C-alpha positions in Angstrom: -7.2 -26.8 -27.3 -8.1 -23.7 -25.0 -7.8 -23.7 -21.0 -9.7 -21.6 -18.6 -6.7 -19.2 -18.0 -8.7 -16.4 -16.8 -8.0 -16.5 -13.2 -4.8 -14.2 -13.9 -7.2 -11.9 -15.4 -9.2 -11.5 -12.3 -6.1 -11.6 -10.2 -5.3 -8.6 -12.2 -8.6 -7.0 -11.1 -8.2 -7.3 -7.3 -4.4 -6.7 -7.4 -4.2 -3.3 -9.1 -1.0 -1.6 -7.9 -1.1 1.9 -6.7 2.9 0.6 -6.6 22.4 -5.8 -3.1 21.8 -2.6 -5.5 22.4 0.9 -5.2 19.8 3.8 -5.3 17.7 5.3 -2.3 15.8 2.1 -1.3 18.2 1.7 1.9 18.8 5.0 4.1 20.8 4.4 7.2 19.9 0.6 7.2 16.5 1.0 6.8 14.3 0.1 3.7 12.8 3.1 2.2 9.2 1.2 2.5 9.2 2.0 6.0 9.4 5.7 5.6 6.3 8.0 5.4 8.0 11.1 4.3 11.5 13.0 4.7 11.9 16.7 4.8 15.8 17.5 4.1 15.0 21.2 4.9 18.2 22.3 2.5 16.3 24.5 0.3 12.5 23.6 0.5 10.1 21.8 2.5 9.7 19.0 -0.2 9.2 15.8 0.6 12.3 13.5 -0.7 10.5 10.0 -0.4 8.8 8.0 -2.6 5.3 9.5 -1.5 5.8 12.9 -2.2 4.0 14.2 0.5 5.3 17.8 0.7 4.9 20.2 3.5 4.2 24.0 3.4 6.1 26.6 5.2 3.5 29.4 6.4 4.4 32.5 7.2 7.4 34.6 6.4 10.0 34.8 9.5 12.3 31.8 8.3 15.1 31.3 5.9 17.7 28.7 4.6 20.9 29.4 6.3 24.6 27.7 5.9 25.5 25.6 8.7 28.9 23.9 9.3 27.7 20.6 10.3 24.8 20.0 7.5 25.3 22.4 5.0 22.0 24.3 4.5 19.2 24.2 7.0 15.9 25.8 7.8 16.0 28.5 10.3 12.5 29.3 12.3 12.8 32.8 14.2 10.7 32.5 16.9 7.5 34.1 14.9 4.5 32.2 16.2 3.1 32.7 12.8 5.8 30.8 10.7 5.4 27.0 10.8 5.4 23.9 8.9 2.2 21.9 7.9 2.7 18.4 6.8 -0.1 16.7 4.8 -2.5 15.4 7.4 -3.0 12.3 5.3 0.6 11.3 6.0 -0.3 8.9 9.0 -3.2 7.5 7.6 -3.8 3.9 8.0 -0.8 3.3 10.2 -0.3 0.8 13.2 3.0 2.6 14.9 4.9 5.7 14.0 8.3 7.2 14.6 9.3 10.9 14.0 13.1 11.7 14.0 14.9 15.1 13.2 17.7 17.5 13.9 17.2 20.7 16.2 19.3 23.3 17.2 17.5 25.6 19.8 18.5 29.3 19.4 16.3 30.3 22.6 15.5 28.9 25.9 11.9 30.2 26.2 9.4 27.4 27.6 6.6 26.5 25.7 8.3 26.2 22.1 6.9 23.7 19.9 9.1 21.3 17.8 5.8 19.5 16.6 2.4 18.7 17.3 0.6 16.1 15.8 -3.0 15.0 16.2 -6.7 15.5 15.3 -7.3 18.2 17.8 -6.1 19.8 21.3 -7.3 16.6 22.8 -5.4 14.0 20.8 -2.5 14.6 19.9 1.6 14.3 20.1 3.5 17.4 21.5 7.3 17.7 21.4 8.6 20.5 23.8 12.3 20.8 23.3 12.6 23.4 26.5 9.6 22.3 28.4 6.8 24.3 29.7 6.6 27.1 32.3 5.7 24.5 34.8 8.0 21.8 34.3 11.7 22.7 32.4 13.4 20.3 30.1 12.8 18.1 27.1 9.6 16.2 27.2 7.0 14.7 24.9 3.3 14.7 25.8 0.9 12.4 24.2 -2.9 13.0 25.0 -5.9 10.7 23.7 -8.8 12.2 25.5 -8.7 11.1 28.9 -5.3 9.4 28.4 -2.6 11.3 29.2 1.1 10.6 29.0 4.2 12.2 29.6 7.8 11.2 28.7 10.5 13.5 30.1 14.0 12.8 28.4 17.4 13.6 29.5 20.6 14.8 27.7 19.2 17.7 25.4 22.4 19.3 24.6 22.3 23.3 24.9 23.7 25.4 22.2 24.0 22.4 20.0 22.7 20.5 17.3 20.4 17.5 18.8 19.3 14.6 17.1 15.3 14.1 18.4 13.5 10.7 18.0 10.1 9.9 19.4 8.6 6.5 18.9 4.9 5.3 19.2 5.3 1.3 19.4 1.5 0.4 19.4 2.1 -3.4 19.6 4.5 -3.1 22.4 2.3 -0.3 24.1 5.8 1.8 24.4 6.4 5.4 24.1 10.2 6.3 23.4 12.0 9.1 23.6 15.8 9.0 22.1 18.4 12.0 22.3 21.3 11.9 20.3 21.0 8.6 19.5 20.2 6.9 23.0 17.1 6.1 24.6 16.5 9.3 27.0 13.0 8.6 28.2 10.3 5.9 28.0 6.7 5.2 29.0 5.3 1.5 29.1 2.1 0.1 29.2 0.5 2.9 27.1 -2.9 1.5 26.3 -3.0 3.3 22.9 -3.8 3.1 19.2 -2.8 5.7 16.5 -6.9 6.1 15.8 -7.1 7.5 19.3 -4.8 10.5 18.0 -5.4 10.6 14.2 -8.7 10.8 12.2 -8.3 7.7 9.8 -11.2 8.4 7.9 -11.2 12.4 7.3 -7.5 11.9 7.1 -6.4 15.2 5.3 -8.2 17.1 8.3 -5.5 16.0 10.6 -3.1 18.8 11.8 0.9 17.8 11.4 2.5 21.2 12.7 6.1 21.8 13.1 6.8 24.8 14.9 3.2 25.3 15.8 0.6 24.1 18.6 -2.5 22.8 17.8 -4.1 24.4 21.0 -2.8 27.5 19.3 -0.5 28.8 22.0 1.4 32.0 21.2 4.9 30.8 21.3 7.0 30.8 18.0 9.7 28.2 17.4 13.3 29.6 17.4 15.6 27.3 15.9 17.5 25.3 13.3 16.0 22.3 11.6 17.5 19.4 9.5 16.3 16.1 7.9 12.9 15.6 9.6 11.7 11.9 8.9 8.7 10.4 9.7 8.5 6.3 9.6 5.7 3.7 9.7 7.7 1.5 11.6 8.6 1.7 15.5 12.4 2.3 15.1 14.7 0.0 17.4 17.4 1.7 19.7 19.8 0.2 17.2 18.1 2.1 14.2 17.9 5.2 15.9 21.6 5.3 16.9 22.7 4.4 13.2 20.8 7.3 12.0 22.4 9.6 14.5 26.0 8.1 13.9 25.9 8.2 10.2 24.7 11.5 10.0 28.0 12.7 12.0 30.0 10.6 10.2 30.5 8.6 13.6 31.8 4.8 13.7 28.7 2.5 13.7 27.2 2.3 17.2 27.2 -0.4 19.8 24.2 -0.2 21.8 23.5 -1.6 24.9 19.9 -2.2 24.9 17.8 -1.5 28.1 15.0 -3.6 26.6 15.4 -6.2 24.3 14.2 -5.7 20.7 11.9 -7.6 19.0 13.6 -10.8 17.7 13.1 -11.5 13.9 15.1 -14.3 13.4 13.4 -17.8 13.5 14.3 -20.3 16.0 17.9 -21.6 15.6 18.6 -25.1 15.5 21.8 -27.0 15.7 23.0 -27.8 12.1 23.6 -31.5 13.3 20.7 -32.3 15.7 17.7 -34.0 13.6 14.5 -32.0 13.7 10.9 -33.5 13.1 11.0 -36.4 10.5 14.7 -36.1 9.9 15.1 -38.0 13.4 14.3 -41.0 11.4 16.6 -40.7 8.5 19.0 -43.3 8.0 20.2 -42.2 4.4 19.8 -39.5 1.8 21.0 -41.6 -1.5 23.1 -40.1 -4.1 21.2 -39.4 -7.6 22.5 -39.2 -11.2 21.5 -36.0 -13.2 22.1 -35.3 -17.1 22.8 -31.9 -18.5 24.3 -30.5 -21.7 27.7 -28.6 -22.4 27.2 -25.2 -20.9 23.8 -25.6 -19.1 24.0 -26.0 -15.3 21.6 -29.0 -14.3 18.6 -29.1 -12.7 18.8 -30.7 -9.3 16.1 -31.9 -7.6 15.5 -29.9 -4.4 13.9 -32.8 -2.7 15.2 -36.2 -2.7 13.6 -39.8 -1.6 15.0 -40.5 1.8 15.5 -43.7 3.5 14.0 -44.1 7.1 14.4 -46.3 9.6 11.9 -49.4 10.2 10.3 -48.9 6.9 8.8 -45.7 7.8 7.5 -44.1 4.8 8.7 -40.4 5.1 8.5 -37.4 3.0 10.9 -36.5 0.5 14.1 -34.8 1.8 15.0 -31.2 1.2 18.5 -31.0 0.0 20.1 -27.6 -0.3 22.8 -27.7 -3.3 25.5 -25.3 -4.1 24.4 -22.5 -6.3 27.4 -21.4 -8.8 27.4 -18.0 -10.3 28.8 -19.5 -13.4 28.7 -22.5 -15.7 32.5 -23.1 -15.7 31.8 -27.1 -14.5 29.6 -28.0 -17.4 31.5 -26.2 -20.3 32.8 -29.7 -21.7 31.4 -32.9 -21.9 32.2 -35.3 -18.9 31.1 -35.9 -15.3 31.4 -34.3 -12.3 30.1 -34.5 -8.4 28.1 -32.0 -6.6 27.6 -32.4 -2.6 24.4 -31.3 -0.8 23.5 -31.0 2.7 20.5 -31.7 4.6 19.8 -29.1 7.4 20.0 -31.0 10.9 21.8 -33.9 9.7 25.4 -35.1 8.8 24.1 -36.5 5.5 25.9 -35.1 2.4 24.1 -36.6 -0.7 25.8 -36.4 -3.9 24.8 -35.6 -7.1 26.9 -37.2 -10.1 26.4 -35.2 -13.2 26.5 -36.3 -16.5 27.7 -33.5 -19.1 26.6 -34.3 -23.0 26.8 -32.6 -25.9 23.9 -30.4 -27.1 22.9 -31.9 -30.5 19.3 -30.7 -30.6 17.4 -27.5 -30.3 14.4 -28.1 -28.3 11.6 -25.2 -29.5 8.6 -26.0 -26.9 5.3 -25.2 -28.8 2.2 -23.5 -27.3 -0.2 -25.6 -27.3 -3.1 -24.0 -25.1 -4.7 -20.6 -25.0 -6.7 -19.1 -22.1 -10.3 -18.4 -22.5 -11.1 -14.6 -23.1 -12.4 -12.9 -20.3 -15.8 -12.6 -22.1 -15.8 -16.4 -22.2 -15.7 -16.7 -18.6 -18.1 -16.2 -15.7 -17.7 -16.7 -11.9 -20.6 -18.6 -10.4 -21.9 -18.7 -6.8 -20.8 -21.8 -4.4 -22.6 -25.2 -3.8 -24.7 -23.3 -1.1 -25.5 -20.3 -3.6 -23.4 -18.0 -1.7 -21.1 -15.5 -3.5 -17.2 -16.7 -3.5 -14.1 -14.8 -2.5 -13.7 -14.1 -6.3 -17.1 -12.7 -6.8 -16.8 -10.7 -3.5 -13.6 -9.1 -4.5 -14.6 -8.5 -8.4 -17.9 -6.8 -7.4 -15.8 -4.6 -4.9 -13.3 -3.2 -7.3 -15.8 -3.3 -10.6 -18.3 -1.3 -8.7 -15.6 0.9 -7.3 -14.1 1.3 -10.9 -17.6 2.3 -12.4 -17.6 5.2 -10.2 -14.0 6.5 -11.1 -13.8 9.9 -12.9 -11.3 9.5 -16.0 -10.2 13.1 -15.7 -8.5 12.2 -12.6 -6.2 9.6 -14.8 -5.6 12.3 -17.6 -5.1 15.3 -15.1 -1.1 14.6 -15.0 -1.0 14.3 -19.0 -2.7 17.4 -19.4 -0.4 19.2 -17.2 2.5 17.8 -18.8 1.3 19.3 -22.2 0.1 22.3 -20.7 -3.3 21.5 -21.6 -6.4 23.1 -19.9 -8.0 21.1 -17.3 -11.7 20.1 -17.4 -14.3 21.9 -14.8 -14.0 20.1 -11.5 -10.8 17.7 -12.7 -8.4 16.9 -9.8 -5.2 14.9 -9.6 -5.2 11.6 -8.3 -2.6 12.2 -5.6 0.2 10.0 -3.8 2.0 8.6 -6.5 0.1 10.7 -9.0 0.8 13.9 -7.5 2.4 17.1 -9.2 6.2 16.2 -8.4 6.0 12.4 -8.2 8.0 11.1 -10.9 6.0 8.1 -11.2 3.2 9.9 -12.3 1.0 8.4 -15.2 1.3 4.8 -14.0 -1.8 4.6 -12.2 -3.5 5.4 -15.9 -1.9 2.4 -17.6 -3.1 0.1 -14.9 -6.8 2.2 -15.2 -6.3 1.4 -19.0 -6.3 -2.1 -18.3 -8.8 -2.1 -15.6 -11.3 -0.4 -17.4 -10.8 -2.9 -20.4 -11.0 -6.0 -18.5 -14.0 -4.9 -16.5 -15.6 -4.1 -19.7 -14.8 -7.4 -21.1 -16.1 -9.4 -18.0 -19.4 -7.3 -17.3 -21.5 -9.0 -19.8 -23.7 -10.0 -17.1 -24.8 -6.3 -16.6 -25.6 -4.2 -19.7 -25.3 -0.6 -17.6 -22.2 -1.4 -16.3 -20.4 -2.6 -19.5 -21.8 0.5 -21.0 -20.0 2.5 -18.3 -16.8 1.2 -19.3 -17.2 1.5 -23.1 -17.7 5.0 -22.3 -14.6 5.3 -20.0 -12.4 3.6 -22.4 -13.4 5.9 -25.5 -13.0 9.0 -23.2 -9.7 7.8 -22.1 -8.1 7.0 -25.4 -9.6 10.0 -27.3 -7.8 12.3 -24.8 -4.6 10.4 -24.8 -4.5 10.5 -28.7 -5.4 14.4 -29.0 -2.5 14.4 -26.4 0.1 12.1 -28.5 -0.9 13.9 -31.8 0.7 17.3 -30.3 4.0 15.8 -29.6 6.7 17.2 -32.1 4.4 19.0 -34.1 4.1 23.1 -34.3 2.1 24.6 -31.6 0.8 26.8 -34.4 1.0 26.4 -37.9 4.2 27.0 -39.5 6.0 27.3 -36.2 9.2 25.6 -34.6 9.1 21.8 -33.9 11.2 18.8 -33.2 10.1 15.9 -34.9 12.9 13.5 -34.4 12.7 11.8 -30.8 16.7 11.6 -31.0 16.8 15.5 -31.3 14.8 16.3 -28.1 16.5 19.4 -26.9 16.5 20.8 -23.1 13.9 22.8 -22.2 14.2 26.7 -23.4 16.8 28.3 -21.3 18.8 25.1 -20.2 21.5 23.5 -21.3 20.9 19.9 -19.3 17.8 17.6 -18.7 16.3 17.6 -15.5 13.1 15.9 -13.8 11.7 19.1 -12.1 8.0 18.5 -12.4 6.9 21.7 -10.2 4.6 24.0 -11.3 6.9 26.6 -11.8 9.6 24.0 -13.2 8.0 21.5 -15.2 8.7 22.3 -19.1 5.5 21.9 -21.2 7.1 22.4 -25.0 5.5 19.4 -26.7 6.3 20.8 -29.9 10.0 19.9 -29.1 9.5 16.0 -27.7 9.6 14.4 -31.0 6.7 12.9 -33.1 4.4 9.8 -30.9 5.7 10.9 -27.2 2.9 10.1 -24.9 3.4 10.3 -21.1 2.2 12.3 -18.0 5.8 13.9 -18.0 8.1 15.5 -20.4 11.0 13.1 -21.9 13.4 14.1 -19.6 13.4 11.2 -17.7 13.8 8.8 -20.3 17.1 10.8 -21.4 18.6 11.4 -18.1 18.3 7.4 -17.7 20.6 7.2 -20.8 22.9 9.5 -19.3 23.5 7.7 -16.2 20.6 9.1 -13.8 20.1 7.3 -10.4 16.9 6.8 -8.6 15.8 9.4 -5.9 14.0 12.6 -5.6 16.6 15.6 -6.5 15.8 16.9 -10.1 18.6 15.0 -11.6 17.4 11.6 -10.4 14.6 9.7 -12.1 12.1 7.1 -11.0 11.6 4.3 -13.6 10.3 6.1 -16.7 10.1 2.6 -18.7 8.3 1.1 -15.9 5.6 3.8 -16.2 5.4 3.8 -19.9 4.7 -0.4 -19.8 1.6 0.3 -17.8 0.5 3.2 -20.5 1.5 0.5 -23.6 0.1 -2.3 -22.0 -3.4 -0.5 -21.2 -3.5 0.9 -24.6 -3.1 -2.6 -26.2 -5.6 -4.2 -23.7 -8.3 -1.5 -25.0 -7.5 -2.5 -28.6 -7.7 -6.0 -28.1 -11.0 -6.0 -26.4 -12.7 -3.3 -27.9 -10.9 -2.8 -31.4 -9.9 0.8 -30.7 -7.6 2.1 -33.5 -6.8 5.2 -31.8 -5.5 3.1 -29.0 -3.1 1.0 -31.2 -2.3 4.5 -33.0 -1.1 5.7 -29.8 0.7 2.8 -28.9 2.8 2.3 -32.1 3.6 6.2 -32.0 5.3 5.7 -28.5 6.7 2.4 -29.5 8.3 4.2 -32.8 9.6 7.0 -30.3 11.2 4.2 -27.9 12.7 2.5 -30.9 14.3 5.5 -32.4 16.4 6.3 -29.3 17.0 2.6 -27.9 18.1 1.4 -31.4 21.1 4.2 -31.3 22.6 3.2 -27.9 25.5 1.1 -27.6 25.2 -2.1 -25.8 26.9 -0.9 -22.9 24.8 1.9 -22.0 21.7 -0.6 -22.4 23.4 -2.9 -19.7 23.8 0.0 -17.3 20.6 1.3 -17.8 18.6 -1.8 -17.2 20.7 -2.9 -14.1 20.3 0.3 -12.4 17.7 -0.1 -9.2 14.5 1.4 -9.8 15.5 4.2 -12.3 16.1 1.3 -15.0 13.2 -0.7 -14.0 11.3 -1.2 -17.0 8.3 -3.5 -15.9 7.4 -5.7 -19.0 8.3 -3.3 -21.8 10.0 -6.1 -23.5 6.6 -7.9 -23.4 4.7 -5.0 -24.4 6.7 -4.5 -27.5 6.8 -8.0 -28.2 3.3 -8.0 -28.0 3.3 -4.7 -30.4 5.0 -6.8 -32.8 2.6 -9.8 -32.7 -0.7 -7.3 -33.4 1.3 -5.5 -36.1 3.8 -7.7 -37.4 6.1 -4.9 -37.9 9.6 -5.9 -37.4 11.2 -3.0 -35.5 8.8 -3.3 -32.6 10.3 -6.7 -32.0 13.9 -5.4 -32.5 13.0 -2.9 -29.7 11.7 -5.8 -27.6 15.3 -7.5 -27.7 16.9 -3.9 -26.9 15.4 -4.8 -23.2 17.2 -7.5 -22.7 18.7 -7.6 -19.4 21.9 -9.0 -20.5 23.6 -9.6 -17.2 20.3 -11.2 -15.9 19.5 -13.3 -19.0 23.1 -14.1 -20.5 25.6 -13.1 -17.7 27.6 -10.7 -19.9 27.7 -9.3 -23.2 29.4 -12.4 -24.7 26.3 -14.4 -23.5 28.5 -16.3 -21.3 25.9 -17.9 -19.0 23.2 -16.2 -17.1 19.6 -17.6 -16.9 19.9 -19.0 -20.5 22.4 -21.4 -19.0 20.4 -22.0 -15.8 23.0 -19.7 -13.8 21.1 -18.0 -10.4 21.9 -14.3 -11.8 19.3 -12.6 -9.6 20.1 -13.2 -6.1 20.1 -9.9 -4.0 17.9 -8.3 -6.8 14.7 -6.3 -6.7 12.3 -9.1 -7.0 9.4 -7.2 -9.1 12.0 -5.0 -10.9 13.1 -8.4 -12.8 9.8 -10.8 -12.8 8.4 -9.0 -15.4 11.5 -9.2 -17.5 11.2 -12.7 -17.6 7.4 -12.8 -18.4 8.8 -10.5 -21.4 11.5 -13.0 -22.2 8.6 -15.6 -22.9 6.5 -13.1 -25.0 9.4 -12.6 -27.3 9.9 -16.7 -27.5 6.2 -17.0 -28.4 6.5 -14.5 -31.5 10.3 -15.3 -32.1 10.7 -18.9 -31.2 14.2 -18.0 -30.2 14.6 -20.8 -27.7 17.1 -18.9 -25.4 13.9 -16.9 -24.2 12.3 -19.8 -23.1 15.1 -21.2 -20.9 15.6 -17.8 -19.4 11.6 -18.1 -18.4 11.7 -21.7 -17.7 15.0 -21.9 -15.6 13.9 -18.6 -13.5 10.7 -20.0 -12.6 12.1 -23.2 -11.6 15.1 -21.4 -9.4 12.6 -18.8 -7.7 10.0 -21.6 -7.1 12.6 -23.6 -5.5 15.0 -21.3 -3.5 13.2 -18.2 -2.9 9.6 -18.7 -2.0 7.4 -18.4 0.9 4.6 -21.3 1.7 2.0 -18.6 0.5 3.8 -18.8 -2.9 5.2 -14.9 -2.5 8.9 -14.7 -2.9 11.8 -12.2 -1.8 11.7 -10.0 1.3 14.1 -11.1 4.3 16.9 -9.4 5.8 20.1 -10.0 3.6 19.7 -7.5 2.0 17.3 -5.4 4.2 14.8 -4.7 2.0 11.4 -6.3 1.9 11.4 -6.0 -1.9 14.5 -7.8 -2.9 15.4 -11.8 -3.3 17.8 -12.9 -0.7 21.1 -12.5 -1.2 21.7 -16.5 -1.4 19.3 -18.9 -2.5 17.7 -21.0 0.0 18.3 -18.8 2.8 14.8 -17.5 3.9 14.3 -19.1 7.1 18.1 -18.3 8.3 17.7 -14.7 7.5 14.3 -14.2 9.6 11.8 -11.6 8.8 12.1 -8.0 7.6 11.1 -5.5 9.9 9.3 -3.9 7.0 7.4 -7.1 5.9 8.1 -9.8 2.9 6.3 -11.0 0.1 5.3 -8.0 -2.0 1.9 -8.8 -3.7 3.1 -7.2 -6.7 5.6 -9.9 -7.6 3.3 -12.6 -6.5 0.8 -11.2 -9.5 3.8 -11.3 -12.0 5.0 -14.7 -10.7 1.1 -16.0 -11.6 1.3 -14.1 -15.0 4.7 -15.7 -16.0 3.5 -19.1 -14.7 0.2 -18.9 -16.6 2.4 -18.3 -19.7 4.7 -21.2 -18.8 1.9 -23.4 -18.8 0.8 -22.8 -22.2 3.8 -24.4 -23.4 4.4 -27.0 -20.9 1.3 -28.5 -18.9 3.5 -29.3 -15.8 1.6 -30.1 -12.5 4.1 -28.2 -10.9 3.2 -25.1 -12.5 -0.6 -25.5 -11.7 0.4 -26.1 -8.0 2.0 -22.9 -7.7 -0.7 -21.0 -9.4 -3.3 -22.4 -6.9 -0.8 -21.5 -3.7 -0.2 -18.1 -5.0 -3.6 -17.0 -5.9 -5.5 -18.4 -2.8 -3.1 -17.8 -0.2 -1.4 -14.5 -1.0 -3.5 -12.8 -3.9 -6.9 -13.8 -2.8 -6.1 -13.0 0.7 -4.8 -9.6 0.3 -7.7 -7.7 -0.6 -9.6 -5.8 2.2 -12.7 -7.4 3.7 -15.1 -4.1 2.8 -13.3 -2.4 0.2 -11.0 -3.2 -2.8 -7.9 -2.1 -1.0 -5.3 -4.5 -1.2 -1.7 -4.9 0.6 1.6 -3.8 -1.2 
């Protein structure tokens, strides 16, 4: 049988990502998704957030000096021609804005400018730490045409470090100035939008200056600066106080709010007070469940309730305990599990019978999806375009206008090759110093391959994508052919991926991708290597590197590689391009050579490191490469990506998802869902039953205990990270909404991919119910009305 499973591919077209653990994901209690940029100003003006919005220091009268409080800091010495410039597009598309930083004034001259952000002298935010000649004292001036607001603030300390924060909270119409962790001045009823202050269309024309006035006033800033941050969220009084306290190593602050902060908790009900239909409940019957030795039982989350007067009410949500091991089912017998029903005193019991496992179940893959070229999207009954057609057209037509050289720019840069005339980098996550660069290229390969396969309705469009595929693959093939081979005939080279040395003149590896620091000695990288950066990030991961912006930190090298490998195989399977397969095999061999020599302990450490060890679906990619080539080393490589703690609990395979134990609570959702998709792909190609159980159990646990009504998963306040599963299952409601949002679309996309894969083995109605829920309510709804842009 074949199933019209093309929805996933359509979803991929309209959801291309430009996207309780350790790492930089939380800074002073605020999730990094709320941050636009961070300039530590210790030795340069680089942005150390994930966005790489590096500033520029203009002029010569500055230096980085030692400070007894913060170590190295930036000193501006009063020259009006010396200042910092932040990229104008840093504020593009935002609703609210918060700016914070540390300032030590070295002169009391009025008119000195800490920062001036805006589109011109009539639309800007001006922070004056020493006031003006007319009015002394710290103040913030906000002008938007005829609208003018002045926020005076008291508490600025002379001859000392001051922590300065200014918040533009558009929804609450509030402008707030904070000094040293305390609210120091405020304007309410400020009728203002960020579009009044910044150009959101020609966003690079915005002027974001530190130490300089947009009006050109000739007063230089004489001060020390440290840790300037820009947030896309309106910081609360507590958050500001926390940033201040942590920087000075003080006790956690106690904040007395002058104005209540937004309450992100949902309504709280008494645990014993019935609500809605529970008021009519008279009983929730006990249930009987069977399982096998070692496997935690799959307890139904909804149980048929008994209602008074014969009322036919809905099934009752029962919250069962969620063990972190499988100790209760290690031998045959029976035991009881007691659940709870919110808003009642009912405590239904599940009598669990544990039996010996005497059979090995290997579900067969009985369905296959239709290929994209076998699927067409039709008008609705009124001959109007559906949202699927609208989104497809926005995406495909925009994709046809793209320049492949933008997606190849960082690859050529890494290999030290000349750029074609007029070529420019993509920017943002594909800019010079972004450690994730190249991942958009993998998405691009997949997108143009899928677009080629699905545009048989338009020969011109299809030819456009065919040309783009060939151009991309030819360029990547040429670059990959350079790796591990001499620069000139007979010259030195390192062909063995396991012998890649540090760059010349260094004894250690680093992730420096700056124009001055990037290594381009491709002849030392080992045969088959292809990436938009040198091999160092992969090697640093093996050596224990964490996620972050410093030159000793990394950003998910195998995540980026998965996108590239998947894109190459998409091109091969759709067009038959042998060069695409050759490049994928070469890099697959490079990965196998290195990972096959690592001990299990190292692999466990790598794959459990927040974001640094995120590998997307590399296990899926390598299993797929095995399926295409039938070469056993690729399946072996796929299994080297086993997240052993998640899959099996520990190196002895004691429990984990293979035994239906929830081992992912508190973890980064979209880091781990693709790993489960990969487990299912390994099962497809190996028929090792544990991999199917891992995928099937994960799906049940996520959709039962971590799902919002629209199909999205994860993102509340414990942990306070919109990208993570909640710290405990079935606790989304009690944890309320996270300040940075919830339900990352990338996670839903991968959940749909997993759902589709499981449906090929087991045609449960629940799987398609979820698919419809997530596709229509989250993915389809996440695309902008007039462009192919989508929410994160």
